[in-house]
C-alpha positions in Angstrom: 115.1 127.5 95.0 114.9 124.2 96.9 113.1 120.9 96.3 111.1 119.1 98.9 109.3 115.7 98.9 105.8 116.3 100.3 104.7 112.8 100.9 106.4 112.7 104.3 104.4 115.7 105.4 101.0 114.8 104.0 101.2 111.0 103.5 98.0 109.8 101.7 96.4 113.3 101.9 94.6 114.4 98.8 95.2 118.0 97.7 92.2 120.3 97.8 90.1 120.6 94.7 90.1 123.9 92.8 88.1 125.4 90.1 90.0 127.9 87.9 89.5 129.3 84.5 91.9 129.6 81.6 92.2 132.9 79.7 89.9 131.2 77.1 87.2 130.7 79.7 87.6 126.9 80.1 87.1 125.7 83.6 89.8 123.3 85.0 89.5 121.4 88.3 91.9 119.1 90.1 89.2 116.4 90.3 89.0 116.1 86.5 92.5 114.7 86.5 91.9 112.2 89.3 92.9 108.7 88.3 93.8 110.0 84.8 96.9 112.1 84.9 99.5 113.6 87.3 99.2 117.3 87.7 102.0 119.9 87.8 101.0 123.4 89.0 103.5 126.2 88.8 102.2 129.1 91.0 103.9 132.2 89.7 102.7 135.6 91.0 104.1 137.3 88.0 104.6 135.1 84.9 106.0 138.1 83.0 108.9 138.6 85.5 112.3 138.1 83.8 113.5 135.7 86.5 110.8 133.1 85.6 111.2 133.3 81.8 113.8 130.5 81.9 111.4 128.3 83.7 108.5 129.1 81.3 110.7 128.5 78.2 111.9 125.2 79.6 108.4 124.1 80.5 107.1 125.1 77.0 110.0 123.2 75.3 109.3 120.0 77.3 105.5 120.2 77.3 105.2 117.1 75.1 107.4 115.1 77.5 105.1 116.0 80.4 102.2 114.6 78.4 104.2 111.5 77.6 104.7 111.0 81.4 100.9 111.3 81.9 101.1 114.8 83.4 99.1 117.9 82.8 101.0 121.1 83.3 99.5 124.5 84.2 100.8 127.9 85.2 98.7 129.5 88.0 98.7 133.3 88.5 96.3 135.9 89.9 96.1 137.8 86.6 96.2 137.1 82.9 99.6 137.1 81.2 101.0 136.0 77.9 102.8 132.6 78.1 104.9 130.8 75.6 102.9 128.2 73.6 101.7 125.6 74.5 101.6 126.6 78.2 98.2 127.3 79.7 97.5 129.9 82.4 94.9 129.3 85.1 93.7 132.5 86.7 93.5 132.5 90.5 91.7 135.7 91.5 92.8 136.8 94.9 95.3 134.0 95.1 93.1 131.7 97.2 94.1 128.5 95.5 97.8 129.5 95.8 97.3 130.0 99.5 95.5 126.7 99.9 98.3 124.8 98.1 101.1 126.7 100.0 99.5 125.3 103.2 100.3 121.8 102.0 104.0 122.4 102.8 105.4 121.7 106.3 105.1 124.9 108.4 108.9 125.5 108.2 109.0 125.1 104.4 105.9 127.1 103.3 106.5 129.5 100.5 106.5 133.2 101.6 103.6 135.3 100.3 104.2 136.0 96.7 107.1 133.5 96.4 106.8 131.2 93.4 106.4 127.5 93.9 105.6 124.4 91.8 103.8 121.4 93.2 103.4 118.0 91.7 100.3 115.8 92.4 100.1 112.2 91.5 97.1 110.9 89.5 95.2 110.4 92.8 95.7 114.0 93.8 98.4 113.2 96.5 101.1 115.9 96.7 104.4 114.2 95.8 107.0 116.9 95.4 107.5 120.6 95.1 110.0 123.3 94.3 110.0 126.6 96.1 111.5 129.9 95.0 112.7 131.5 91.9 114.2 129.1 89.4 118.0 129.5 89.4 118.9 127.2 86.5 117.7 126.2 83.0 117.4 122.6 84.2 114.3 123.2 86.4 111.9 122.0 83.8 113.9 118.8 83.3 114.1 118.4 87.1 110.3 118.6 87.3 110.0 116.1 84.5 112.3 113.7 86.4 110.0 114.0 89.4 106.9 113.3 87.2 108.6 110.2 85.6 109.5 109.0 89.1 105.9 109.2 90.2 104.7 107.6 87.0 107.2 104.7 87.6 106.0 104.3 91.2 102.4 104.6 90.3 101.9 103.6 86.6 98.2 102.5 86.9 
């Protein structure tokens, strides 16, 4: 797994909007968070895979801290899967939103097809940071939270 700062690649570019549904049928869009909250999207092709359980457990444990940092956190996958509470899964049929967000990366840093990645958008929808690959440590959730707090500090309004 490696971290990358996306602002140098897409300075002032707004991430594409999306329209995805939760397993409960609620529709979520990027635009509904504009000027309200930062957005953390973890694109996981298989959220039930053993190698991502540490990430999911860490994100679930720190869910309240993400909210305190003015961030909404979602797991995005192509198919429904059980997640630890209070995480919410957005279903991306066919992976079109995943492919659109993978294209935000610089060409030499784009995630491979099926490779997990997490992207952080500031409250204006600008991509600010990302992690690519399978989490290799139990500190990944804390690292993501640090990125979010950094964005909140730089852009508190």
